[in-house]
N, C-alpha and C positions, 0 to 999 in steps of 0.2 A: 504494500500500500504506500502510495506517495504521500507522505505527511504534509508536504508543502502544498499540494493540491487540496488536501483535506482542510488544512488551516485556512486557505484562501476561500474555499467554497462553502465552508460551514456557515449556513444561514444566508448565503448569498444566492442571488438569481442573476446569472451572467450570460451575456452573449457568447456562445461557444467559440465563434471565430475570433473573439477578443481575449480568450484565455491566455495568460502569459506563461504557458508551459508547452513543452515539446508535444507535437501531435501524437507521437506513439505512446506517450505516457497518458494523455487524455483518452486515447483509444482503448488502452488497457483498463482504465477506470470505468469506461462505458461498458466494456465487455464483461467485467466482473460485477457490474451493478452498483458500483460505488458512486457513480455519477448518474443522476437522473436527468431526464430531458422533458421539456415542455415545448410545444410549438410556439413560435413568436406571436402569432395571431391565431386565436381560436375562432372558428366559424361555427355558428349554431344554425342549422337548417330549420326553417319554420314553414309549415304548410301555408300556402296562400299569402305569405308575407315575405319580404326580402330577407335574405340571410342576415343574422345579427353577428357583428364582429366584436371581439374583445381582445385588447392587447394584454397579454399575460404578464407584462412587466409593470405597466402603470394602471392596468385594469380599466382603462377608458373604454366605454361602449358607445360613446356619442358618434353618430354617423359622420359628423363634420371632422372627426379626428382621423379619418382614414382616407387614403387616396391610392390610386392604382398607378403602376408603372410597368414597363416592359423589362423584366428581370433578365439580365445577361447570364446570371448564374444558373437558373433553372430553366430558362428558355420559355417561361410562361408569363402571363400577366399576374403580378403579385400585388397584394395590398400591403401598405405599411402604415405605421402609426405616426401621425404628425405631432401628437400631444407630447411625447417624450423623446422626440427626435434629437434633441440636443445631447442626449446620452448615447448617441449612436443609433442608426436606423434599425428598427425591428420590423421585419417583413414576414410574409406568410411562410416563406421557405427557410426562415431563420430558426435556430434552435436555442432555447434558453436552458442553461444547465444549472444544477444545484447538487449539493453533496447528499448522497443517499446511503453512504457507508456508515461504519461505526463512528460514533461521536468521539471527538478528541477528549482526553482527560482534562479535568478542570485544572486551572493554574493554581499555584499556592496562594492562600489568602493574602491580599495586600495589606500593608499597614496604612493607617490614616495619620498623616503627619500634620494635619491642620490643628493648631494649638489654640484656636480661638474659643470663646465662650458664648453660648447662646443666651439670649434673654429668656425670661420665663415664657413669653409668648412664642418665641421661636422654638424653644424646647417642646412646648405643648404641640405645636404644629408638626414637628419632626416625629414625635411619638404617635400622633394621629395617623400620619402617613404610614408608619411601620405597622400600625394596627390594621389599616386597610389592606396593606400588602399581605399580611398574615391571613386575612379573611378572603383574599383574592377578589376584592371589589375595586372599582374605580375610585379615584380620589381627586378632589379639586382643592388646590391651594390658592386661595384668593388673598393676595397680599399686596399692599400698596407698593408703588415704585420706591425702591430703597429700603425695603423691609428686611433685606438680607436673605432673599429666596435661595440663592446659590448655597449659602452656608447651611440653610435648613436641610438641603438635600444631601449634604456630605454624609451624615450618619446613616440615613436609609440606603444610600448607594453602597456605602462600606459594608453594611449588614448583608446586602444582597450578594456582593462579591465574596464575602466570607463564606457564604453558603454555596459558592461555586456557580452562581447564576450569572447570566449575561445581561447586561444593562445597556440601554440606549437613552441618551438625552437628545431629543429632536427639537428643532426650532425652525420656523419658516425663514429666518434671516441669516445670511452668511455672517453678518457682523456680530450676531449673538454667538455663533459658533466660535468665532475668533476671540470673543471676550471670555467665553467659558473655558475654552481649551487649556490655556496656561494655568488657570485657577484649579482645574481638576487634576492636571498633571502635577502641579505642586502639592496638592492634597494627597494624591495617591502615587507617590514617586516611584514605587517599585511595580506598578501595574502598567501594562501596555494599554495606551489610550489612543484610539484613532480619531482624527478630526477629518470629517468628510464634507466637502462642499464643492461647488463648481470649480474645476481646475486643480483640486487638491491631490488627485490620484487616489488609488484604492487603499493605500496603507499596506505596510509589510506584515505578512503573516496574520495571526489571529489576535483580536483584541477583545477582552472581556467587557471593556467599557468603550462605547462608541458615542461620540458627540457629532451630530450630523444635521444638515438641513433636512427638512421633511421630504424634499425632492429626492434626496439620496436613498430614501427608504423604498423607492421603486425597485432598487437593486437588492432588496432583502426579502427573504421568505422564511417564516417560522424560525426566526433568528434569536429573538430576545424574550427573556422571561418577564421583564418589566420595561416599559417605555415611558419616560418622563417627557411630556410635550410642553416645552417652555414657550411662553408667548403664544399660546394656542389660539388666541383671538386675532392674531395678526394676519394681514394679507400676505400670501395668497391662501394659506391653510384654511382660513375660515370661509373662503369662497369657492374652493376647489374640492369637490367631493373625492376626486382620485387621491388627493393627499391624505384625506382622512381614511380612505380605504387602504392606502399604503401603510399607515400605522397599524391597522388591523392585520394586514398581510405579513408585516414584518414581525409581529408578535407570535410567540409559540402558542399552540393550542392551550387555552387556559391561562394565557399570560395576562398581566395586569397593566393598567395605564394610569398615570398620574398627570393631571393637567395643572399647569402653573401659569398664573397671569395676575395682573393688577386690574384688568378690565374684562371680566368674563362675558362671553357672548351668549346669546340664546341657544346656539348650537352646542356650546360647551356645557351649559347647564343641563341640557337635555341628555348629553352623552354621559354625564355623571349622576343623573337622577338615580336615587336609591343607593348611591355610594357614600363615601366619607367626604367631609368638607372641613377645611380649616380656614379661618379668616383672621388676618392680621391687619389692623387699621393704623398701626404706628410704625414709623421707620425705626431701624435698629438703634439709632442714636437718640431716639426719644423726642426729636424736634418735629414740629408740624410740617406738612407739605407746603412748598411755596405756592401761593395763590396767584394765578395769572392776572395781569392787569390789562385793561383795554386802552389802546391809543389809536385815535382816528387818524387815518392817513388817506385823505380824500384824493382821488384821481392819481394814485401812485403809479399806475401803469403809464399814464400819459407823461408823467414827469420822467420816468425811466426811459421811455421811448424818445424823449427829447434830450436825453443825455445827462440827466442830473438825478441824484438821489434825493428823495424827500428830506426836508430839513430835520424832522424829528428822528428819522432813521439814521441819518449821518451823525447826528449828535449822540445817539445811543452807541454807535460804533466807536466814535471818538472817545467816549467815556470808558469803554472797554479797553481800548488801546492804551489809554492813559493809566488805568488801574492795573493793566497786565493780566486781567482775568480772561481765560479762554472763553470762546463763545461759538455758538451755532446760530445761523440764521436759516430758518426753514422756508422753502418756497413751494408754491402750489404746482409748479411745472418746471421742467428742465429748460424750456425755452426762455421763460422769464428769468431764471437763475443765470443762464449764460449771457443773456442780454445785460444783466446787472453787474456781472463780475468785473468788467473793466472799470466801472464806476467805483466799486469797492477797492479795486487795486490803486485807484488814485489816492485813497486814504492810507493804504498799506499794500505794497506789492506782493507781500507774502500770503495774503488771504487767498485761499483756494476754494474749489467747488467740487462736490462729489454727487453722484447719482448712481442708480443701479448698474449702469453699464460703464462706469468710470474704470479705466484700467489702473489708475493710481489710487483708487479709493483706500485700500488698506494702508498704503504708505502715507497718505495724507492724514488719515485718522491717527496713525502712530505718531506722525509729526506734531499733530495737535496735542496729543497726550504727553509728548516729550517737550513741549514748549517751543518747538522749532517754527511753528506757524501760530499766529495769534488767534485765528478763527477760521471757520469754514462755512461756506454756503452749501446747503444741502436740500434734498427733497425729503420726504418722510422716510427714506431708507434708513436714516439714523435716529428715528424716533424711539428706538429700542436698542438695548444691548451695548450701550456705551456709558462708561463710568469714568469721569474725569473730575478730580477735585476742583472746586471753584468755578465750575462751568456755569455760564449764563446763556439764556436762550431767548430768541426772538422769532416770531412768525410773521412773515410778510404776506398779506393776503389771507388773514385768518378766516375771512368770510367764505373762502372757496370751499366747495363740497368735499374736497379731499381731506380737509381738516375736520374729521368727525369728533364726536365727544371723546371717544377712546384715544384717538390720535393726539388731541390736545392734552389729555391727562398724561399720556406717555411722554410727550415732549416736556411737559412740566416736571415729569419724574426724572429727567436728566439733571435737574438742578438741585443743589443742596444735599447730595448723597454722601458727602464726607462729614465725619464727626467734627473735623476741624473747621469745615465751611458748610454748616447745615442750612444756610439761607442762600438767597440769590434772587435774581430778577428773571421773571418770565413775562415777556410783553407780547401781546397780540396786536400787531398793527393791522388795521382793517379799514375796509370801505363799507361799513355797515355791520352791526352786531347780529349774529345768527343765533337761533335756538341751540345749536350745537355748542357754541361758545358759552352761552349762559348755562347750559346743562353741565358742561365740564367744570366750570367754576363752582356751581352749586354742589356738585358731587365732592369736589376737593374740600370745600368748606364743611360739608357734612361729615366727611371722614375725619377732619381735624377736630370737630366737635365731639366725635365719638371715640377719640383716642382713649386708650386705657391709661389709667393713672400709672406713671412710671414707677416701677419697683426695682430697686437695686441700681447698679451701675449699668450703662450701656454695654452692649456686647463688644468684645475685642475683635477687630477685623484684621 
């Protein structure tokens, strides 16, 4: 038995032609039944109705997801899935392979090197998660931004790994993966931890702990005993059924799921109905959430199109540059952001801009964290998964529909996360106040009123 193939394929669903192993070794695994095979596209014949297609990787069944082409390999007209094509084309004549042989032995239990201390509220939530896992039921951790959700997960994850179970922490955003990966690697220094996202590569060998974007779970099948879905209300997970199906497909039969968020959606509440629930209304350092303030910025689009920044916005940037506080300015569209960047560069040429397709996004975020750039312009791609002490935040065009109640709450949650800098400015520059803006501020104020009375010292981070 080729242990390298076993370790790579254990729990994975991979295009056969992309396996990084010699063909003769793969052929031996197929012959011995160690490697199982699924067709790339499943065709269901229906009487009196068109055939129904399903991609066995992403599980999409939408007719718009499939297209035909003349296949040079098999000489026939093949169907392929457009929904997950960025991961390599899956066509009718393709084969998806998985490990069907003996399971690999469990790794030695890893140590937990995190030496911090949880607050009573965090400790209670951690114990409640462990109880739900023991009972095999779903669990929802509803905790405000900055409540220390990552630290709450350390002990449940460690307990699972000690039992020889395989764990995944999945999130819709690459930036959240990049934020979580070094923290979990530091906490579990002797465990193999894979970080999977677009362009990351598959990782070497087998990892008992995987931190991945939810899109990467298309490539897994019956892999994990427990999946923690972080920021489960975020786009695109909350809007794409195939991502939710991917979580279910990646879980082992009887596996459990824990959903973690500051702004639970109706879908998430439905998925965890009948399960456990933990609620934390207070940040780990005990200080209230910063409440966004409104600043009218009438006709800001016309001013920017005319080549000048609105006065109040430029004054806000000047204050940040003077104080040395790092900042993010959120935009409703890439076009408006790119149109504005040269005007911001007149104030400071180091200010950069990032969006979902930015090639230098990770480098610029790291530069902001390291103090090499004073601030960044961004879309909602950075509304989650970024923790920088002293960060200040502004939204330009807060009336735009892209800035939902949850998006505004998440943006506000980037500010005041450090015990040394628990406050900060969150300003919503707008051309008219929307119900979403009002709802976000109302909810933050409600959470602040309902804070538990601090007991003991804040947690050590």
